[in-house]
C-alpha positions in Angstrom: -0.1 -0.3 0.0 2.7 2.3 0.7 4.3 1.3 -2.8 0.8 2.5 -4.2 0.7 5.9 -2.7 4.5 6.6 -3.5 3.4 5.6 -7.2 0.6 7.8 -7.2 2.7 10.9 -6.0 5.4 10.2 -8.5 4.6 8.1 -11.3 0.7 8.6 -11.8 -2.6 7.2 -11.2 -2.7 4.2 -13.7 0.5 2.3 -11.8 -0.9 3.2 -8.2 -4.3 1.8 -9.1 -2.7 -1.5 -10.4 -0.5 -1.9 -7.5 -3.4 -1.1 -5.0 -5.8 -3.7 -7.0 -3.4 -6.5 -7.3 -2.1 -6.1 -3.8 -5.4 -5.6 -2.2 -6.7 -8.9 -4.1 -3.5 -10.8 -2.8 -4.3 -9.6 1.0 -8.1 -10.8 0.5 -7.2 -14.3 -0.8 -4.6 -14.8 2.1 -7.0 -13.5 4.8 -9.8 -16.0 3.5 -7.1 -18.9 3.5 -6.1 -18.0 7.0 -9.7 -17.8 8.4 -10.5 -21.1 6.6 -7.6 -22.8 8.0 -7.3 -21.1 11.7 -6.7 -24.4 13.1 -3.1 -24.3 11.3 -2.0 -21.6 13.8 -0.7 -24.0 16.2 2.5 -24.8 17.9 4.6 -28.0 18.0 2.5 -29.1 21.1 -0.8 -28.8 18.8 -2.0 -25.9 21.2 -3.6 -23.1 19.4 -1.9 -19.7 19.1 -3.5 -16.7 20.7 -2.0 -14.2 18.2 -0.6 -14.2 14.5 3.0 -13.4 15.7 5.7 -11.9 13.8 7.2 -15.2 12.1 3.7 -15.6 10.4 3.4 -11.9 9.6 6.8 -11.9 7.7 5.6 -15.0 5.9 2.3 -13.3 4.9 4.2 -10.3 3.6 6.3 -12.3 1.5 3.2 -14.0 -0.1 1.3 -10.7 -0.8 4.6 -8.9 -1.9 4.4 -11.2 -4.9 1.7 -9.1 -6.6 3.4 -5.7 -6.5 7.0 -7.2 -7.3 5.4 -8.6 -10.5 3.4 -5.4 -11.5 6.5 -3.1 -11.0 8.7 -5.3 -13.2 6.2 -5.7 -15.8 5.4 -2.0 -16.0 9.1 -1.2 -16.2 9.8 -0.1 -12.6 12.9 -2.5 -12.6 14.7 -1.0 -9.5 11.7 -0.9 -7.4 10.6 -4.1 -8.3 14.1 -5.5 -7.7 14.5 -3.8 -4.3 10.9 -5.0 -3.2 12.1 -8.6 -4.3 15.1 -8.2 -2.0 12.9 -7.2 1.0 10.6 -10.0 0.4 13.7 -12.4 0.0 15.2 -11.0 3.6 11.8 -12.0 5.2 12.6 -15.6 4.5 15.6 -15.3 6.6 14.1 -13.4 9.3 10.6 -15.3 9.7 12.7 -18.6 10.1 14.7 -16.7 12.9 11.5 -15.7 14.6 10.0 -19.2 14.3 13.0 -20.9 15.9 14.5 -18.0 18.3 11.2 -16.7 19.5 9.4 -20.1 19.4 6.9 -19.0 17.2 6.9 -21.8 14.8 3.4 -22.8 13.6 1.8 -25.4 11.0 0.5 -22.3 9.1 4.2 -21.0 8.7 5.4 -24.5 7.8 2.8 -24.8 5.1 3.1 -21.1 3.8 6.8 -20.5 3.9 7.6 -22.7 0.9 4.5 -21.1 -1.0 5.7 -17.8 -0.3 9.1 -18.7 -1.8 7.5 -20.2 -4.7 5.4 -17.5 -5.6 7.8 -14.7 -5.4 10.2 -16.7 -7.2 8.1 -17.9 -9.9 7.1 -14.1 -10.5 10.6 -12.9 -10.8 11.8 -15.8 -13.2 8.5 -15.4 -15.3 9.3 -11.8 -15.9 12.9 -12.6 -16.9 11.5 -15.2 -19.3 9.0 -12.6 -20.9 11.7 -10.2 -21.2 14.1 -12.6 -22.7 16.7 -12.6 -20.0 16.8 -16.6 -19.4 16.3 -19.4 -21.7 12.8 -21.2 -21.9 14.6 -24.5 -20.8 15.5 -23.0 -17.6 12.1 -21.5 -17.0 10.4 -24.9 -17.9 12.6 -26.8 -15.1 11.6 -24.0 -12.6 7.7 -24.6 -13.4 8.3 -28.3 -13.2 9.8 -28.2 -9.9 6.6 -26.0 -8.7 4.0 -28.1 -10.5 5.6 -31.1 -9.0 5.6 -29.7 -5.5 2.1 -28.7 -5.6 0.7 -31.8 -7.4 2.6 -34.1 -5.1 1.1 -32.5 -2.0 -2.3 -33.0 -3.6 -1.8 -36.5 -4.3 -0.4 -37.2 -0.9 -3.3 -35.5 0.7 -5.7 -37.5 -1.3 -4.0 -40.8 -0.1 -4.0 -39.4 3.4 -0.3 -39.0 3.6 1.6 -36.1 5.3 5.1 -35.4 3.9 7.4 -33.9 6.3 8.2 -30.7 5.3 11.5 -29.5 6.8 14.4 -27.3 6.0 17.6 -29.0 4.7 21.0 -27.7 4.3 20.8 -28.8 0.5 17.5 -26.8 0.2 19.1 -23.8 2.0 22.3 -23.9 -0.6 19.8 -24.1 -3.5 17.9 -21.2 -2.3 21.1 -19.1 -1.8 22.2 -20.2 -5.5 18.7 -19.3 -6.6 18.7 -15.9 -4.8 22.2 -15.2 -6.0 21.3 -15.8 -9.5 18.1 -13.5 -9.4 20.6 -10.6 -8.0 23.0 -11.3 -10.8 20.5 -11.1 -13.5 18.7 -7.9 -12.0 22.3 -6.4 -11.9 23.0 -7.2 -15.3 19.9 -5.4 -16.3 20.1 -2.6 -14.0 23.9 -1.8 -14.8 24.7 -3.5 -18.2 28.0 -1.6 -18.6 29.4 -2.5 -15.3 28.2 -6.2 -15.0 29.2 -8.6 -17.8 26.0 -10.7 -17.7 26.2 -11.6 -21.2 29.6 -13.5 -20.3 28.2 -15.0 -17.3 25.2 -16.7 -18.7 27.2 -19.5 -20.1 28.0 -20.6 -16.1 24.9 -18.9 -14.5 22.0 -20.7 -16.4 23.5 -24.1 -16.1 24.2 -23.7 -12.2 20.8 -22.5 -11.8 19.4 -25.5 -14.0 21.2 -27.9 -11.7 20.2 -26.4 -8.6 16.4 -26.8 -9.5 16.8 -30.2 -10.8 18.3 -30.9 -7.3 15.3 -29.5 -5.7 13.1 -31.9 -7.8 15.0 -34.9 -6.7 14.8 -33.7 -3.1 11.1 -33.4 -3.5 10.5 -36.6 -5.0 12.5 -38.3 -2.2 10.4 -36.4 0.4 7.4 -37.7 -1.3 8.4 -41.4 -1.4 9.4 -41.1 2.2 6.0 -40.0 3.0 4.3 -42.9 0.8 6.5 -45.3 2.7 6.0 -43.9 6.2 2.7 -42.2 6.0 
């Protein structure tokens, strides 16, 4: 909403209205999901939390930020979109710290944390693909990774199985590679004379592709474990 006000003052009504509309829609959808799944806001002892708490606020912010990030990028406000993406990515660090350090972990956060990562990452890579910054095969692998995630959860839920969603060292490394790749691409677009993005593509895209494939393998293994132990 702050971004909408800023854009209205400095950039005009059209972009401000787009930001306000899409961000409001994201807030409404997330609010409805929260009220329909209020039982997810429980701690590790399965006791209902009395408040939403910082960890869930940060996770929710990351999900909601997907809409304004994509609008800003598609409308040509590259720097603003990149900065908002960075803020959203940083919340991924701090919501985990809050969940562990302040004992604010909930099933709600466990479910929505990966969803937030998926949405904002898919939005940014979707923009890169549309703008011709990444090859189609890289975007296809990324989308397969996300389709597999949601489809796998749906199938396991129908079978009455619950996968053990958990943070792993491999997952954190892939997340770091992914975020670094996004920042490099943003830097190449914002500062083409200073960042030799074209020369880096030869190495960057294969590394990102390998990272996405590793996640697909990891997700497959988690699904197999759920089927065996569920």
